[in-house]
Structure formats: C-alpha cells, structure tokens
C-alpha positions as CSV (number, residue, x, y, z in Angstrom):
1,X,13.0,14.3,-2.8
2,X,9.4,13.4,-2.5
3,X,8.5,11.3,1.4
4,X,7.2,8.1,0.7
5,X,5.0,6.0,3.9
6,X,5.4,3.0,3.4
7,X,3.1,1.9,5.2
8,X,4.0,-1.8,7.5
9,X,1.4,-3.8,9.0
10,X,1.8,-7.4,7.5
11,X,4.6,-9.3,10.1
12,X,6.6,-12.6,9.6
13,X,3.1,-14.7,10.5
14,X,1.1,-13.9,7.7
15,X,3.3,-15.4,4.8
16,X,3.1,-13.9,1.4
17,X,1.4,-10.6,2.1
18,X,5.0,-10.4,3.9
19,X,7.5,-11.1,2.0
20,X,5.7,-9.1,-0.7
21,X,6.3,-6.0,1.5
22,X,9.9,-6.5,2.1
23,X,10.3,-7.3,-2.2
24,X,8.2,-4.2,-2.4
25,X,11.2,-2.3,0.2
26,X,13.3,-4.0,-1.7
27,X,12.3,-2.6,-5.4
28,X,12.2,1.3,-3.5
29,X,15.4,1.0,-3.4
30,X,16.1,1.0,-6.9
31,X,14.2,4.9,-6.8
32,X,16.3,8.0,-6.3
33,X,13.3,10.1,-6.1
34,X,11.8,9.1,-3.0
35,X,13.0,9.6,0.8
36,X,11.7,6.1,2.3
37,X,10.4,6.6,6.0
38,X,8.5,2.7,7.0
39,X,5.1,3.0,10.2
40,X,5.5,-0.5,11.4
41,X,7.5,-2.3,14.5
42,X,11.2,-0.9,15.3
43,X,11.7,-4.4,16.5
44,X,11.5,-6.0,13.8
45,X,14.5,-6.9,12.4
46,X,13.9,-8.0,8.7
47,X,12.6,-4.2,8.9
48,X,15.5,-2.4,10.8
49,X,18.4,-4.3,8.1
50,X,16.8,-2.8,4.4
51,X,17.9,0.3,6.7
52,X,15.7,3.1,6.2
53,X,14.1,5.4,8.7
54,X,10.9,3.1,10.8
55,X,8.6,5.0,13.0
56,X,6.8,3.0,15.3
57,X,3.6,2.5,13.6
58,X,0.5,0.0,14.6
59,X,-3.0,-0.7,14.1
60,X,-4.8,-2.7,16.9
61,X,-8.2,-4.2,15.2
62,X,-9.8,-1.5,18.0
63,X,-8.6,1.6,16.1
64,X,-9.3,-0.2,12.4
65,X,-13.0,-0.1,13.9
66,X,-12.6,3.2,15.3
67,X,-10.0,4.7,11.8
68,X,-13.0,3.5,10.3
69,X,-16.4,4.1,11.8
70,X,-14.5,7.8,11.9
71,X,-14.5,7.3,8.5
72,X,-17.8,6.8,7.8
73,X,-18.8,9.0,10.2
74,X,-17.1,11.4,8.0
75,X,-15.3,12.8,10.7
76,X,-11.4,13.1,10.7
77,X,-8.8,11.7,13.4
78,X,-5.7,12.8,14.0
79,X,-3.3,12.1,10.7
80,X,0.4,10.6,11.9
81,X,1.8,10.5,8.0
82,X,1.1,14.4,8.0
83,X,5.0,14.6,7.4
84,X,4.7,11.8,4.4
85,X,4.1,14.0,0.8
86,X,2.4,10.6,-0.6
87,X,1.5,7.2,1.2
88,X,1.8,2.9,-0.1
89,X,0.6,-0.3,2.2
90,X,1.6,-2.8,0.6
91,X,-1.3,-4.5,2.4
92,X,-3.8,-2.5,3.9
93,X,-4.0,0.6,6.7
94,X,-7.5,2.0,7.8
95,X,-5.4,4.9,9.3
96,X,-4.5,6.1,5.4
97,X,-8.2,6.9,4.7
98,X,-7.9,10.0,7.7
99,X,-4.1,10.9,5.7
100,X,-4.5,14.4,3.5
101,X,-1.9,12.3,1.9
102,X,-2.4,10.7,-1.1
103,X,-2.0,6.6,-1.0
104,X,-2.1,4.0,-2.7
105,X,-2.6,0.3,-1.4
106,X,-2.3,-3.6,-2.3
107,X,-5.0,-5.7,-2.2
108,X,-3.8,-9.2,-3.3
109,X,-7.3,-11.0,-3.3
110,X,-11.2,-11.4,-2.7
111,X,-11.3,-14.3,-1.7
112,X,-14.1,-14.4,0.3
113,X,-16.7,-14.4,-3.1
114,X,-15.3,-16.7,-4.4
115,X,-15.1,-19.4,-1.1
116,X,-17.5,-17.3,0.9
117,X,-17.9,-20.9,2.8
118,X,-14.1,-20.2,4.5
119,X,-15.0,-16.6,6.0
120,X,-17.7,-16.3,8.7
121,X,-20.3,-14.0,7.6
122,X,-18.0,-11.2,10.5
123,X,-15.2,-11.6,8.2
124,X,-16.9,-10.4,4.5
125,X,-18.9,-7.8,5.9
126,X,-15.7,-7.1,7.8
127,X,-13.4,-7.9,4.1
128,X,-15.6,-5.4,2.5
129,X,-16.2,-2.4,4.3
130,X,-12.4,-2.0,4.6
131,X,-11.4,-3.2,1.1
132,X,-14.1,-1.1,0.0
133,X,-13.3,1.9,1.8
134,X,-9.5,2.3,0.0
135,X,-10.7,1.4,-2.8
136,X,-12.5,4.8,-2.9
137,X,-10.5,6.4,-1.6
138,X,-6.6,6.0,-2.7
139,X,-5.3,7.1,-5.9
140,X,-4.1,3.6,-7.4
141,X,-4.3,-0.2,-6.4
142,X,-1.7,-2.6,-6.7
143,X,-2.9,-6.2,-7.2
144,X,-0.8,-9.0,-8.7
145,X,-3.1,-11.2,-11.1
146,X,-5.4,-10.3,-13.8
147,X,-8.5,-12.1,-12.3
148,X,-7.9,-9.9,-9.3
149,X,-7.8,-7.0,-11.3
150,X,-11.3,-7.7,-12.8
151,X,-12.6,-8.2,-9.3
152,X,-11.5,-5.5,-8.5
153,X,-13.1,-3.5,-11.1
154,X,-16.1,-5.3,-10.6
155,X,-16.8,-4.9,-7.0
156,X,-15.6,-2.5,-6.4
157,X,-16.7,-0.3,-9.5
158,X,-13.0,1.0,-9.1
159,X,-11.9,2.6,-12.9
160,X,-9.8,0.2,-14.9
161,X,-7.0,2.6,-15.4
162,X,-6.6,3.3,-12.0
163,X,-5.7,-0.7,-11.1
164,X,-2.4,-1.9,-11.8
165,X,-1.6,-5.6,-11.1
166,X,2.2,-5.4,-10.4
167,X,4.5,-8.9,-8.8
168,X,6.9,-8.0,-6.8
169,X,10.6,-9.5,-7.3
170,X,11.7,-12.2,-5.4
171,X,12.7,-11.6,-2.2
172,X,16.8,-10.9,-2.0
173,X,17.0,-13.2,1.2
174,X,15.5,-16.3,-1.3
175,X,17.2,-15.6,-4.1
176,X,20.9,-15.6,-5.3
177,X,22.2,-13.9,-7.3
178,X,19.8,-11.3,-9.0
179,X,18.9,-12.1,-12.3
180,X,18.0,-10.0,-14.6
181,X,14.6,-10.9,-14.9
182,X,14.3,-9.6,-11.0
183,X,16.3,-6.9,-11.7
184,X,13.6,-5.5,-14.4
185,X,11.1,-6.3,-11.8
186,X,12.8,-4.4,-8.8
187,X,12.8,-1.0,-11.6
188,X,9.3,-1.9,-13.1
189,X,7.7,-2.1,-9.8
190,X,9.7,1.2,-7.6
191,X,8.7,2.7,-11.5
192,X,5.2,2.1,-11.3
193,X,4.6,3.4,-7.7
194,X,6.4,6.7,-9.4
195,X,3.3,7.4,-11.8
196,X,1.1,6.4,-9.7
197,X,2.0,9.6,-7.6
198,X,2.1,11.7,-11.0
199,X,-1.9,12.2,-10.3
200,X,-1.8,13.5,-7.6
201,X,2.1,15.6,-7.3
202,X,3.2,17.3,-11.3
203,X,6.4,17.2,-11.9
204,X,8.2,21.1,-13.3
205,X,11.6,21.5,-14.1
206,X,12.5,21.8,-9.9
207,X,11.3,19.2,-8.7
208,X,7.7,17.1,-7.6
209,X,5.2,20.3,-6.5
210,X,2.4,19.2,-4.0
211,X,-0.9,20.1,-5.7
212,X,-4.3,20.3,-4.0
213,X,-5.3,16.3,-2.9
214,X,-9.9,17.1,-2.4
215,X,-10.3,13.3,-1.9
216,X,-12.5,12.7,2.1
C-alpha cells in the first residue's frame, strides 16, 4: 500500500478551494492502493469526520517565505513529509519543495495574468514565484478547466502531458444521494491521482516499488 500524504492548507474561509479539498479527500476513499494521512489542522471538524489520520501541519506566511527563499538558494530544509511515499496538495504547499517525495498539486487559476488590476504588485510577484517553483518541481499539476491548463503550459513552460484536468465530484454534504456521474468522477479523480505517481513508482507483481527521485 502506498502512503499518500494530503497537505491541506485550505480552510472554510477560502470557499471553493476548501470544498474542492474535501471533495478530493472523499474521492480518495475509492482507492484501496493508498493509505492516506492528512497534514492539516487537527481542530478542523470536517477533516476529523473524514476518518483519516491527521498530523498537525500549518504553513504561516513567514514559514512560506522561508521555505521559498531556501529553495531558491538551493538550501534543503527538513522534510515534514518524510514518512510518506507520495504527496498531493489540493491547493499548494511550499514545504513540499523541500521534500524528497514526489508530489502533485492543484493550481486553480492564474487570474493575476488576466485581471492584474485586482492584484497588487507584491501579490503578483508572490503568486508567480510560488506557482513557478511548484510547477517546476511537481511531477503532475491538476486544474479544473481547459483554459487554466493552457495558461499553466504557456506561462510556466510545463509539458502538456504533466497537466491534467480533473473536476472534483460534488461534496457529499451538498448532494443526496450520489448520482452515477458523481461516483464516476470520484473514481476518475482517484484513479488519475494514482496514475500520476506511476512516473515515480514502478508497478511489479508485489506492488509498488519506489524509484529514485532526483528532483531538487
């Protein structure tokens, strides 16, 4: 069984990305290949109710600045996810840049390029530095729309095959009961997450065998 660390930095105040995060965690229930551990806020009742083990983890803005600056300077900081085999961040995690584990993350939009008037100059600089570093390091990038995929490929020079469009199924508490199309989305999301790490894990008769990861 593959140990999958899901890094949860979104919270109820962030709206859509939070619902997406919870939907993703629900979808992962359909994959028996993964042993999921959440890295997030243990006080979050929504996360507790999902039933996964939770390791307390937060990224403050100051810690994010440190993680990013150290990464740019090629200084490796301690890996908070060393116990996992692979990582997935439904929004992002700058700490993942310092992990030796392969990771995927979701980039929801790059609105600062289309509507710069709504972003200050420091915000635009920060978002670019964050997104470009993660895009260059991740084994796969997830998005939810074709135009976002094209933006990621164009702006961050990411190979087309490394960006996948996956629309998360509706959150369970917002629908009743699960429609066949929603169940299909759950399986699709889970299966595609599993396939991402096929580039970093070799399948053999005995299961998954870790291959060397030489990303820096």
